[in-house]
C-alpha positions in Angstrom: -0.4 -8.0 -10.4 -3.5 -9.9 -9.4 -4.7 -10.0 -5.8 -4.8 -13.5 -4.4 -6.1 -15.0 -1.2 -2.5 -15.6 0.0 -2.2 -11.8 0.4 -5.2 -11.6 2.8 -4.5 -10.6 6.4 -7.9 -11.4 7.8 -8.5 -7.8 8.8 -11.3 -6.8 6.4 -10.6 -3.1 6.2 -6.9 -3.6 5.6 -7.6 -6.3 3.0 -10.1 -4.1 1.1 -7.6 -1.3 1.0 -4.8 -3.6 -0.2 -7.1 -4.9 -3.0 -7.7 -1.3 -4.1 -4.0 -0.5 -4.1 -3.3 -3.5 -6.3 -6.1 -2.6 -8.6 -4.9 1.0 -9.0 -1.3 -0.2 -9.6 -2.6 -2.5 -12.3 -4.4 0.4 -13.9 -1.1 2.1 -14.6 -0.2 -0.7 -17.0 -3.5 -0.7 -18.7 -3.8 3.1 -19.2 -2.6 4.6 -22.4 -3.9 8.2 -22.0 -1.6 10.4 -19.9 -4.5 12.2 -18.2 -5.8 8.9 -16.9 -2.4 7.8 -15.8 -1.9 11.1 -13.9 -5.3 10.7 -12.3 -4.3 7.2 -11.2 -1.0 8.4 -9.8 -2.8 11.2 -7.9 -5.3 8.7 -6.5 -2.5 6.3 -5.5 -0.6 9.0 -3.6 -3.7 10.0 -1.6 -4.9 6.4 -1.1 -1.5 5.2 0.2 -1.5 8.0 2.7 -5.0 7.1 3.9 -4.3 3.4 4.0 -1.2 3.9 6.1 -3.0 6.3 8.4 -5.8 3.7 8.9 -3.3 0.9 9.6 -1.4 3.1 12.0 -4.6 3.8 13.9 -5.2 0.1 14.3 -1.6 -0.2 15.5 -2.2 2.4 18.2 -5.6 1.2 19.4 -4.2 -2.3 19.7 -0.9 -1.2 21.4 1.0 -3.0 18.7 4.6 -3.3 20.0 6.1 -2.9 16.5 4.0 0.1 15.6 7.0 2.6 15.4 8.9 0.3 13.1 5.9 -0.4 10.9 5.2 3.4 10.7 8.9 3.9 9.6 8.4 1.4 6.8 5.3 3.4 5.7 7.2 6.6 5.8 10.1 5.2 3.7 7.7 3.9 1.1 5.8 7.2 0.9 9.1 9.0 0.4 10.0 6.5 -2.4 6.6 7.0 -4.0 7.0 10.8 -4.0 10.4 10.3 -5.6 8.9 8.2 -8.3 6.1 10.7 -8.9 8.8 13.4 -9.2 10.6 11.3 -11.8 7.4 10.8 -13.7 6.7 14.6 -13.7 10.2 15.3 -15.0 10.4 12.5 -17.6 10.0 13.3 -21.2 9.1 9.7 -21.9 6.5 8.7 -19.3 6.0 5.0 -20.1 9.2 3.6 -18.5 8.6 5.6 -15.3 4.9 4.4 -15.2 6.2 0.8 -15.4 8.8 1.6 -12.6 6.1 3.0 -10.4 3.9 0.0 -11.0 6.7 -2.5 -10.3 7.8 -0.6 -7.2 4.3 -0.3 -5.7 3.4 -3.9 -6.4 6.7 -5.3 -5.2 6.7 -3.3 -2.0 3.1 -4.0 -1.3 3.5 -7.8 -1.8 6.6 -7.9 0.5 5.1 -5.6 3.1 1.8 -7.4 3.2 3.3 -10.9 3.4 5.9 -10.0 6.1 4.7 -7.0 8.1 1.0 -6.7 7.7 0.4 -10.4 8.2 2.5 -10.3 11.4 0.4 -7.3 12.6 -2.8 -9.0 11.6 -2.0 -12.1 13.8 -1.4 -9.8 16.7 -4.4 -7.6 16.1 -6.8 -10.5 15.5 -5.6 -12.3 18.7 -6.0 -9.1 20.6 -9.6 -8.7 19.2 -10.4 -12.3 20.1 -9.2 -11.8 23.6 -11.2 -8.7 24.0 -14.4 -10.5 23.0 -14.0 -13.2 25.7 
């Protein structure tokens, strides 16, 4: 999955973190050594948590009216990712699970960014513009 401008929200911190998430998800497909795959999975788990936390801080400071719903989406994805990681750890054949993780992360990110993060970005950027007046 390649990052494209169509995925940009206009909020630099969020966009940079999204780019890194896509890069790491793509790394899963390119890696052939299990140790490197496991390092990428560990990184993804921590980075997703940090990214969600950073986004949720922006929700709170901007008084985003859909913050609770957005946080619930983050929690559901985090739970799904933990489940995929557990499947990976239990699987005798790791490659199919790696591909499932990659597909799930990329598909969820794409949909979440295009629908929910862009909606938040419109709100957040308008609020920022109003504060600068």
